[in-house]
N, C-alpha and C positions, 0 to 999 in steps of 0.2 A: 504494499500500500504506500503511495507517494505522500509527500508532505503537502500541506496546503500552500499555494503559490506564495502567499504573503508571509509564510514562515520559513521559506527556503533560505539557507544562509547567503546565497549569491544575491537574492532579492533584498534581503536586509542590509547587505554590504552596499548594494546600489543605492538604497534609500539613504543611508548614512552619508556616503560619498556625495550624493546629489545634494542633500541639504547643507553639507559643509560648502560645497562649490557655490550654491546659491547665496549663502550668507557671506562668502568671501569674495563675491563678484567685484566689489570695490570697497574700499576701507571706509572708516568713519569720517575721515577728513573729507573725502570726495562726497559722501552723503550729506555732511554739514554744508558743503558748497552748493550741492543741489538744492537742499533745503532753503538756504539763504536766497538763491535765485528764484526758486519756484513759489516761494511765499509772496513774491512781489507780483505774480501773475494772476489773471482772473480765473485760471483753472489750474490749481496746483497739481492735480492728478494727471492731466494732459502733459504738463511740463515735466513732471517727474518721470513719467512713463517714456517720454521722448528721450530724455538723457540716459535713463536706465537701459533702454533697448539698444543704444548706440555706443555705449562705453566699451572699449576694447582693451583696457589696461586697469588693473585693480586700483591703482593710485592716480586716477586722472585728476589733473589740476584744472584751474580756471581756463587756462589756454585750450586744453581739450574739450571742455565744455563749451566755450566760444566756438571752436570748430564745429561741434555737434550743431550748435544753434545756426551757424551760417549754412551748413550743408542741408539741414532739414528745412530751413527757410527757403533755400533755393529749389529743393526737390518739390516742396509744397506749392510754391509760386509757379513753377513749371507745369506741374499737374493741373493747377487751378486755371492757368491760361489755356491749356488745351480744352478743359471742360467749358470754360467761358465762350471760347470760340465756337464749339459745338452747339452750346445753348443759344448763342447769338444767331447761328445759321438756322436753328430750329424755331426760333421765337417768332410769333406773329403779332403779339401785343406790342404796340410802339413804344409804350412806356419802358417795358422790359427790354426791348431792343436797344433804346437809348441808354439805359442803365448798363446793360452789358457792353455796349461799345466803349463807355466811359470807363468801365472796370477793365476791359481788355487793355486799353491804353495805360491805365494804372498799373497793371500787372507787367506790362512791358517795361515801364519805368522802374518798377520795383525790382525786377529782374537785373536791370542794368545797374541799379544802385548795390544790390547784394553781390553781384558778381565782381563789382569794383571792390567791395568790402572784402571778398574773398581773396582778390589779387593782393591787396595791400596787407592783409592779415599776416602773410608769411614774413613780411619785413617789419612786423611788430609795430606798425602804424596804427595803434589802437584808437587814436583820436579820429582818424579818417574812417575807421570801421564804425566807430560810434556815430559819426555825422551821417554816414551812409544809411545806417539803421534808423536813425532819427528822421531822416528825409523819407525813408521808405514808409515809416509810420504815418507821416503827413500824407503821402500819396495814397495810402490805403484808406485813411480817414476821409479824405476829400473826394476820391474817385470810386471807392468800393465800399462806402459806409452804408448807412441805413438805407433801406429800400422799402418803399410802400407803394402799393398799386391800388388804384380806385376799383379795379376789377377783382381784387382779392388774390391776384396771382403771387405765389410765394417766390422769394428769392431762391434760385437754384444754386447760388453760391454761398448761402449763408454759413454753412459749417466750414466750408474751405476758407472764407474770409475770417472767420473766427479763429481757426488754427493758424492762419498766416499772422494775424495780429498778435497771437501769443508767441509764435516763433520770432517775430520781429522784436517783441518786448524782451524775449530771452536773449536775442543778440544785443540789444541796448544794455541790458543788465550785466551780461558777461564782458562786453567791451568796456563798460564804465568800471567794472570791478578791476579789469586789467589795467586800465589807464590810472585808476586811483592807486593801485598796487605799485606801478611804476614810479608815480610821483612820490610815494612814501619812501621808496628805496632811494630816491635821489635826495630826499631831505635828510637821510642818515649819514 
């Protein structure tokens, strides 16, 4: 007669190793930095999940978190642009068509700004990274902000815009933290 699968020694070893690996995925300092950034966001859970899913080293520092924010913001903006163009082509309501056209222009500008932030990030030009993310936030607010339609048509980009807004804010927070850290080191 065989053992129950959940009592098999190899299964128990797997469970123990898996739980240790999960808790050691990143250290307390990394989690503290994630918490500091994510508590500033409108959705802590989204922010925390985004960082947690993209950390590739146990001791990720603020630079690694900033890189994650940049990469995820670029990916989301690219995907949203594709969705917005499809929705624009399919839309028949003129209010929605106008909103989507404006939002497409906004995402094109946002992509340019965040791509520039990504380029200068490698040279540790955190001030320019911060400025690019702040400008992206302005573009998103003015060109892809609130949408209401007299015909009750919902905004097809609502969730994508919300996520991009959070990702941009994550970029602002990490770049600002890196910039403040650099200034503090210069004062020593």
